[in-house]
Backbone as CSV, one residue per row, in Angstrom:
resi,resn,N_x,N_y,N_z,CA_x,CA_y,CA_z,C_x,C_y,C_z
1,MET,20.285,-4.153,17.011,19.291,-3.123,16.778,19.345,-2.731,15.314
2,VAL,18.194,-2.389,14.776,18.100,-1.903,13.396,18.803,-0.563,13.319
3,PRO,19.751,-0.344,12.400,20.555,0.890,12.372,19.721,2.177,12.262
4,SER,18.574,2.143,11.590,17.824,3.391,11.417,16.836,3.631,12.567
5,ALA,16.787,2.734,13.531,15.846,2.888,14.641,16.461,3.716,15.753
6,ARG,15.601,4.361,16.537,16.078,5.162,17.659,15.167,4.975,18.845
7,VAL,15.731,4.809,19.986,14.977,4.776,21.241,15.625,5.780,22.174
8,CYS,14.851,6.695,22.712,15.381,7.606,23.707,15.335,6.879,25.051
9,LEU,16.415,6.924,25.769,16.472,6.321,27.084,16.221,7.404,28.119
10,LEU,15.191,7.243,28.917,14.826,8.234,29.893,15.463,7.892,31.228
11,ARG,16.151,8.875,31.796,16.855,8.725,33.068,17.731,7.499,33.073
12,ARG,18.496,7.346,32.053,19.443,6.224,31.945,20.499,6.364,33.014
13,ARG,21.032,5.238,33.443,22.134,5.299,34.406,23.203,6.219,33.866
14,GLY,23.593,7.195,34.665,24.625,8.131,34.233,24.078,9.347,33.525
15,GLY,22.778,9.492,33.403,22.215,10.686,32.785,21.278,10.373,31.661
16,TRP,20.925,11.408,30.910,19.994,11.283,29.811,20.781,10.872,28.576
17,GLY,20.141,10.148,27.691,20.866,9.746,26.505,19.963,9.184,25.438
18,SER,20.569,8.750,24.395,19.841,8.168,23.269,20.616,6.949,22.796
19,ASP,19.903,5.915,22.435,20.512,4.693,21.942,20.165,4.552,20.488
20,GLY,21.121,4.534,19.612,20.835,4.404,18.193,21.141,5.703,17.478
21,GLU,20.760,5.776,16.238,21.024,6.954,15.443,19.966,8.025,15.650
22,ALA,20.320,9.246,15.415,19.367,10.352,15.569,18.375,10.379,14.436
23,GLY,18.672,9.801,13.342,17.730,9.804,12.221,18.004,8.679,11.260
24,GLY,17.028,8.401,10.422,17.182,7.354,9.446,17.941,7.837,8.239
25,SER,18.189,6.951,7.307,18.962,7.302,6.111,18.184,8.271,5.226
26,ASP,16.871,8.375,5.419,16.068,9.281,4.614,15.985,10.666,5.256
27,GLY,16.714,10.883,6.350,16.744,12.182,6.992,15.613,12.419,7.966
28,GLU,14.742,11.458,8.187,13.655,11.621,9.138,14.153,11.293,10.526
29,ALA,13.733,12.096,11.494,14.106,11.832,12.889,13.517,10.513,13.303
30,GLY,14.320,9.669,13.938,13.835,8.412,14.475,13.857,7.247,13.523
31,GLY,14.067,7.464,12.276,14.128,6.350,11.326,12.778,5.852,10.900
32,LYS,12.778,4.704,10.235,11.550,4.132,9.691,10.814,3.298,10.717
33,LYS,9.535,3.080,10.483,8.727,2.231,11.330,9.249,0.815,11.265
34,LEU,9.342,0.203,12.429,9.767,-1.199,12.539,8.553,-2.091,12.585
35,PRO,8.699,-3.368,12.227,7.631,-4.318,12.507,7.337,-4.315,14.016
36,GLU,6.112,-4.551,14.403,5.700,-4.429,15.801,6.564,-5.240,16.750
37,LEU,6.835,-6.494,16.415,7.634,-7.322,17.318,9.064,-6.770,17.462
38,ASP,9.639,-6.235,16.399,10.954,-5.623,16.473,10.939,-4.397,17.374
39,ALA,9.908,-3.594,17.296,9.792,-2.404,18.152,9.650,-2.819,19.618
40,LEU,8.895,-3.884,19.879,8.744,-4.387,21.244,10.068,-4.929,21.762
41,ASP,10.816,-5.632,20.908,12.151,-6.108,21.282,13.065,-4.948,21.639
42,MET,13.034,-3.899,20.831,13.865,-2.742,21.069,13.521,-2.074,22.396
43,ALA,12.232,-1.923,22.663,11.807,-1.337,23.949,12.245,-2.217,25.121
44,HIS,12.047,-3.514,24.977,12.454,-4.457,26.041,13.949,-4.360,26.306
45,ASN,14.748,-4.339,25.240,16.213,-4.231,25.410,16.597,-2.928,26.101
46,ALA,15.925,-1.832,25.763,16.222,-0.548,26.401,15.944,-0.623,27.898
47,ILE,14.773,-1.174,28.261,14.425,-1.288,29.680,15.374,-2.233,30.419
48,GLU,15.702,-3.347,29.796,16.634,-4.299,30.398,18.022,-3.702,30.617
49,ASN,18.359,-2.674,29.826,19.678,-2.050,29.938,19.630,-0.747,30.715
50,GLY,18.603,-0.554,31.541,18.582,0.533,32.479,17.714,1.723,32.141
51,ALA,17.020,1.712,31.007,16.137,2.847,30.678,14.943,2.870,31.599
52,ALA,14.479,4.043,31.946,13.274,4.189,32.757,12.035,4.207,31.883
53,GLY,12.208,4.387,30.593,11.080,4.407,29.665,11.565,4.528,28.253
54,VAL,10.661,4.553,27.294,11.014,4.715,25.906,10.161,5.795,25.273
55,ASP,10.639,6.335,24.184,9.950,7.399,23.455,9.761,6.890,22.031
56,MET,8.520,6.610,21.641,8.262,6.105,20.289,7.275,6.992,19.596
57,GLY,7.421,7.121,18.284,6.512,7.922,17.477,5.849,7.064,16.439
58,ARG,6.511,6.959,15.286,5.864,6.285,14.147,5.608,4.812,14.399
59,ASN,6.308,4.170,15.319,6.009,2.769,15.632,4.670,2.645,16.334
60,ILE,4.151,3.758,16.840,2.799,3.782,17.401,1.816,4.293,16.355
61,PHE,1.995,5.522,15.884,0.955,6.127,15.056,0.890,5.578,13.653
62,GLN,1.889,4.835,13.169,1.784,4.199,11.872,1.436,2.701,11.986
63,SER,1.195,2.251,13.198,0.801,0.865,13.405,-0.604,0.647,12.858
64,ASP,-0.889,-0.578,12.449,-2.251,-0.924,12.014,-3.260,-0.753,13.140
65,ASN,-2.814,-0.899,14.380,-3.660,-0.728,15.533,-2.914,0.029,16.619
66,PRO,-2.883,1.359,16.526,-2.095,2.163,17.480,-2.445,1.929,18.950
67,VAL,-3.704,1.758,19.266,-4.104,1.548,20.670,-3.530,0.233,21.181
68,ALA,-3.619,-0.818,20.397,-3.048,-2.102,20.804,-1.527,-2.010,20.938
69,MET,-0.886,-1.235,20.068,0.570,-1.086,20.152,0.962,-0.318,21.412
70,ILE,0.198,0.694,21.764,0.461,1.433,23.005,0.329,0.476,24.190
71,ARG,-0.686,-0.353,24.185,-0.871,-1.330,25.278,0.294,-2.317,25.343
72,ALA,0.770,-2.757,24.190,1.880,-3.697,24.149,3.172,-3.037,24.670
73,ILE,3.457,-1.828,24.252,4.638,-1.104,24.744,4.516,-0.876,26.249
74,ARG,3.323,-0.507,26.703,3.093,-0.288,28.137,3.389,-1.560,28.914
75,ALA,2.942,-2.697,28.399,3.197,-3.976,29.070,4.698,-4.257,29.177
76,VAL,5.435,-3.965,28.127,6.890,-4.184,28.141,7.560,-3.253,29.140
77,VAL,7.186,-1.971,29.112,7.873,-0.975,29.956,7.439,-1.028,31.406
78,HIS,6.138,-1.145,31.679,5.630,-1.018,33.032,5.291,-2.328,33.723
79,GLU,5.123,-3.397,32.936,4.762,-4.678,33.546,5.812,-5.747,33.323
80,SER,6.962,-5.365,32.784,8.068,-6.271,32.513,7.674,-7.463,31.632
81,ALA,6.738,-7.236,30.728,6.311,-8.296,29.822,7.410,-8.585,28.797
82,LYS,7.519,-9.817,28.423,8.434,-10.196,27.352,7.843,-9.741,26.023
83,PRO,8.672,-9.366,25.058,8.149,-8.888,23.772,7.166,-9.861,23.101
84,SER,7.445,-11.159,23.174,6.554,-12.133,22.526,5.165,-12.161,23.146
85,SER,5.075,-12.070,24.478,3.762,-12.066,25.112,3.031,-10.747,24.867
86,ALA,3.766,-9.637,24.855,3.166,-8.346,24.544,2.649,-8.333,23.104
87,TYR,3.405,-8.961,22.216,2.976,-9.041,20.809,1.704,-9.885,20.684
88,GLU,1.597,-10.954,21.428,0.376,-11.771,21.406,-0.832,-10.915,21.779
89,GLU,-0.660,-10.029,22.762,-1.762,-9.120,23.132,-2.060,-8.153,22.001
90,PHE,-1.031,-7.748,21.257,-1.222,-6.820,20.139,-2.027,-7.456,19.022
91,VAL,-1.741,-8.701,18.679,-2.414,-9.335,17.548,-3.763,-9.919,17.915
92,ARG,-4.030,-10.090,19.211,-5.326,-10.630,19.649,-6.411,-9.583,19.438
93,PRO,-7.524,-9.929,18.817,-8.599,-8.964,18.630,-9.152,-8.478,19.976
94,VAL,-9.437,-7.206,20.055,-10.012,-6.623,21.263,-11.530,-6.617,21.112
95,LEU,-12.215,-7.183,22.065,-13.678,-7.186,22.054,-14.164,-5.962,22.832
96,HIS,-14.786,-5.044,22.144,-15.276,-3.813,22.788,-16.515,-4.118,23.598
97,GLY,-16.563,-3.548,24.795,-17.738,-3.686,25.652,-17.755,-4.949,26.472
98,HIS,-16.672,-5.748,26.453,-16.647,-6.963,27.252,-15.506,-6.956,28.201
C-alpha cells in the first residue's frame, strides 16, 4: 500500500478500524490522490481482507471523471469486480442516452 494512502475499513472483523496512515506527509487527512488503478487495488485489497466497505474522498472528487470512478469503486466493493476490469469501465467512454 502507498504509505500516504488511507482506507477506512467499515465493520472490519473485530470492530471498526483504519488501514494505513491517518494523514499524508503534507498533513492532509487521507493523504494524496492515487492513480485510479492504485485506488481500485487498495479498495479491492480492503474488501478481500474483510472490510464491509471503503471510505474515499479525493480519489473520487479529484478524479478526471468522478462519476466513472464512483462506478468503478462500486463494482469493486459491491460486485466483487477485479481492479483491472473496474478500471476498464472507468476509462471506457460513457455514451449518454444509450
